[in-house]
N, C-alpha and C positions, 0 to 999 in steps of 0.2 A: 572188217576195214578200218583204220584208224582213220584220224580226225585231218593226220594230214596227208593223208592222201586221199581223201575226198575233196580236201580242198585242191590237191594237185590234178586234178581229172574234173574238176567243173567245167563245163560248156560255157565257152564264150556266143556272143551273139549270133555271130554269124554260124554257130554250129546247133542253131535251134531253127528249126521252118520257118522259113520266113513268112504262114500264114500268121506266125505270135506276133510275127516284131512290131507291127501296129500299138496292140495293146499294150504288151511291153515297156513298148517306148513314150505312150502316151501315158500312159500309168503313172508309170516311175521315175520318169524325166521330167523338171520343172522346164520351162518352155527356155526360161532366162539360160541355164544350163547347156540347152539343145542350142539353141546361136552360139554359145561358145567351142560347142565342141566343133559344129560346122565351120566355123571362122579356122581352127586349129588342123583341120581337115582339109579346108582350101576348097571346099566345095564352089561349085560355081553361080551364086546366088546374090541378086541385087539386091542393095543394102535398104530399099524399099519392101522387098519381100515380107510377108504377111507372116503371123504363126501358120497358119496351114500351112501352106508353102515348104517355110522349114521343116515343117512335120513331116508332108509326106519326102519330098526330096531326102532324107535323112533316113527313112524306112525303105525309100527306093534300094538307096545305094548301100544299105548296111551289108546286106548279106555277100556283095559282090567286092566289097574296097574290105581289104585287109585293115588299111590305117584308122577307115570311120570305125569298125569294126571293135579294134583295139581300142578305142577310144571311148567309144559308148560302154564298150565294158567294164573299162575302169574306172566310167562316172557310178556306172551302177555297182561296182562292189566300192567305190569308197565312201558310198551312200547310205551302203547297207551295211555296213560290217556283222552287227547286233544279231540282222535276220540270218543270212549266211551261214554264221557261227553255229546257232541252232537248229537250222535246219542243216548242217554237216553232222551232225550227230544222228541222222536218222538214219538206218539202211538199208528199211524195206519199204517199201510201196504203202504196206497199213502205217507204217509210224510218218511217214510224208504227209500221208491223207488225215492223220490229228492233226498235225500240229497246221497243217491250212485250214481245217476247219475253225482252230481253236485263235486264229490270229482275225479270220474273215466273223467268227462271233465276237471279237472286241473293236471290229472298225481297223485292222490296221492290217490292209491289204498290199500297198505299193510292193514294202521289203519284203512279205512275205512269197507276195506273186513272184518277184525277179528270183529269190532264193528255191522256190521250186522247181524254176523253168531251166535254170544254169544250173539243177543238180544233177549229180551224174547215174542216179540209180534210172533206167530206164521203165519209165513210168508213162506211159501217152495217154493211158484213157484217162488217169489222175487229172494231167494237165490238159487233156480236152476238155474236162470238167470242172477244171479254174478258170480255162479257158470262160467256157462259159457263162462260169458267173461272175466276172469280171465287165463282161459284155452285157449280164442284166443289171448289172450296180449303176453301168452307165445313163442306163436309160433309168432309173429307178433316181437319181439324181435330177434329170430334167422334169421328172411329176414332181417331183419335192419340189420344186421352184416354182413349177405352176403353179403347184398347193398353197404354198406361199403369197405368190402375186395374189388368187383369188383371196387368200386370208388377210393379205393389206388392204382388197377394196374392202371385204365386209367391215375391217377396223376403220376405213376411215368413212364409210357409212355411219357407223356406233358411234365416231368421233364428230359427224354430224348432228346427230342425234340428239347427243347432248350437249353440243354447243346452244341447240337451240332450247335444251331444258334448263342448260344454265342461263341463256337469253332470262326464258320466261319467270323462273326465277329472282332473275335480277328485279323486273316489273314487279314481282308479286314484293320483294321484299319493299320497292321503292309503296307498294301501298299499305304495306305493313309501319313501314315509319312514320305512315299520317297516320295512320290510325293510333299508334306510339302517341301520339304529338298527343291525338285525342284523349287517349288513357291518362296521358299524367295531367292534363287540364282536370281530366274529372278526378286524380287523385287529389288535386288541390283544391276542387269542390267539396270531394268525402271529407277532407280536414277543415275546410271553412264549418261543412256541417254539424262537427263534430264538438267544433269548440261552441257551438249554437249551440248545438245541444247541451253541454255541461252549462252556458249561461243558463238555460233554461231550468236545469235542475237546481242551479242555484236562486234561481227566483222563486220555486217552487218552496223550497225552505224559508222564503220569507213573507210569501203573500199566506194572508188567514183566511181567504173568503174560500169557500166551498168550489162555485162556481167559476173561479178563477183559475184552483188550482186542478178540474178535471179541464181547463181548456190548456191550461198547461198540461197537463199529461198527455193529453191527445197530440199536441203539438210535437212533445217529446218526441214518442211513439215514430210517430209519423218519421222526423228525422233521423231514428236509429232505422229504423224499416229502409229508407233510403238509403245511407249510410253503409246497411248490409246489401242491399243492392249493386249498389255501386262497387264496394270490394268484392263481390263474388265474380262481376263481369270484368275486372280487373288482373283478378287471378286467373278466370280462363283464357283468357286472351293473351297473357303472358307467357301461358304455359303454352300456346300454339305459337306464338314467337319464337319461344327457345326450342321447340321443333324445328321449325321452319329456317333457322340458324343451321341448327347441327344438319338437317340436311345438303342446306345450301356447301355447308364447309367440307360434305364428304363428298358432294355432286363437282367441287371444285379439284378436290385431292384425286377423284375418280377421269375426270376431266386429263390431269395433268400426266397421269402415266399414259391415259388412251394416244397424248400428243408426245410421251415419248417412246415409246412401243411401236407407233407408228413412224418416226423417224429410224429407229432401230432396224424396222424392216424394209426401210427403204436404201438403208445403209448396206444391208444385208445381201438386199435385190441388187445392187451396183455393184458390191464385191464379187456376188456370184455368176451375174448375168452379163458384166462387162459391160453397164449401161447401153443397150442396144439402142440404134438409133435408125426410123422408117429406110427399108431400102439397104442395112447394113448387118452383118453378121454379127453376131454378139461375139467380145473376145473372150478368152478362156480365162477362168479365176487365175489368180495369183495361187502361187505353188507353196511359196512359204513365208511365213511373217519377217523375217529379216531380210528379205529379197529387196535389193535397191531399186529404188525411182528415179527419177528425172524427170519435175516439173517443164523443163523445158522452157524458163523465166516466162512460166504463167503467173497472172496475179490473182492473188487468194488474197480473196475479202473475207474476213474474220469480224463478225456482229454479235455484240454480248461478250459472253464469257468474263471470267473473273479474273479482276486488270492485275492479279501478281503474277500471274503465269505467262501474259500475253507477251514480253519480252524470251521467255521459252520458248513459245510458237514458232514468235520471230525468227530464234534462232535455228528451229528443226525448217522453217521455208527454206533460206536463206542456204543452209546445208543442202539441198539437194535441190537446188538451182531455180527458184521461187524468189517472186517478190512479196510481200505481207502487205496487207493494209489490214488498221483495226477501227470499226466504229462499237463504240459503247453501244448501240441501238438505243442512243436517244437520252441517257443520265445527262451528259455531259456535253457532247456531240450532238448538235441540230441537225434537221431532216433535213437541208441544204448540202451539209457537208456529206449524207448519206447517198444524196441521190451524185453529186460528184464522184462519189466514191465507187457509186456502182457502174458509172461509165465507166472506168478506170480496169476494172476488173472481168480478170477472164472466168471466174468461180467462184462463187456465192459460200464461206459455210456459217450455219448458225444454231451452236447449243441452244434446241428450244428450252433447257433447266433454267436457264439463266434470266430470259425476256420474255414477255406475257405473249398469250397468243392472240392478242391483237398486233403487237410488233412483227409476229410471225408472218402474218398473212401480209400485212402492208410490205415487208420486201418481198416475200411471194410473189406478191401481184407486182411491183416494180420489178424483179427478175424476169417476169410473163411480158411485162410490157416495153422491155431492152433485152428479150432474147437471152440471158445470161444464165449460164448455169447454176444450177442452185440445190442445196444437198443442207437437211435439217438431218443437225445429231443429235443422239438421244442422249448426250451427255457434255454436260465441261472436261472432261478426262483428258491429257495429253495423248492418253491409246488412242482414244475414240478420235481425236484431232489427227492422227497418223493415219488411221485406216482410211479416215476419207480421201487424205495427200495420196494414198498409194492407190485410190480409183480414179484421181484426176491424173496422177503420173502415168496412170495406163492408157487414156486418153483413147478413142475421143471424150470430149466431156459428156454430162448428160444433160442432154436440152428439158427445159422447163415448159410443157406447151400450156396452151392458153385454155381455159374452162372449156369452149366450144370443139377444143380439141377432143 
């Protein structure tokens, strides 16, 4: 059978059994595209209908409405032309099974799923098997999300432990600074003893009395012994001080990596889980990186970051119907201006790589007191900023609970 013939006899969505419509539409079509299709089909949906009701309405009417079926099929074909062409070359169920396995193993499921379900070859068992695999993948996705949440809790615990270690090392460093001052004093004393020893050696050359020479030599030996003892002590303590400085540097770097990792996990959880609030279902994740979003005039406070990118970030927020507020985190702008900016903001974004850990904690406490949405960002890049804006644009905003919660 030729490729052209296969393309002509492919199945429309209404020609596929209705029990598979939910998985096909949910897996292969983004929610934004689904809303556009519902509008074109003039479906009777309220403007405030949530994603679940839009999905359910399209699935329910897809088999009975010719117009809706044609729009859904057209959208799926337009979205996955390469997959359809690849599967069109398969003429037997065995060929289709091999192609399906190849795409599942590589993680490329949506396009392959539509191409298999709409293929003209009669392969009911293979389609049922593919349906089961897609169904189980949705469960695995939820399990993966729970693992990420547990991992985040463990990282936060490790971060707290490292912060306590850094604080203890800071106190130890203060004690070693006191010791260092004492060592400097000992070095000065050692230098004084050295000069006195040199004076004694000179006097020994001048003295002619045997008793005086013996006494001077004994004094010289005592001074040299004291000088050697002090030098050994200085060398030992200097080595310990160098090792402690190296440990402090390593722990400080590790702490910064943990902070950035925790912020990245929080942002990923917000993106995948839709930032759920108690009592409300989680929103499905965004379907495409280039999906437009609307900030709905929310005021976005950006604390820290690189000064040269502020104008670019403001332009991005303005372009997506938001208001941009910036505070440099304390370099030039004072704490009073930060409190004023927090009172105006709907959401607070803060790159943890550009300000200190203590500053992040102060901002988070302020957000808790004022019940403001707070999102730490793992980096100051523009792409990370846009990722966070997409989460804010999907709304409702993530809530920052108090410690007691």
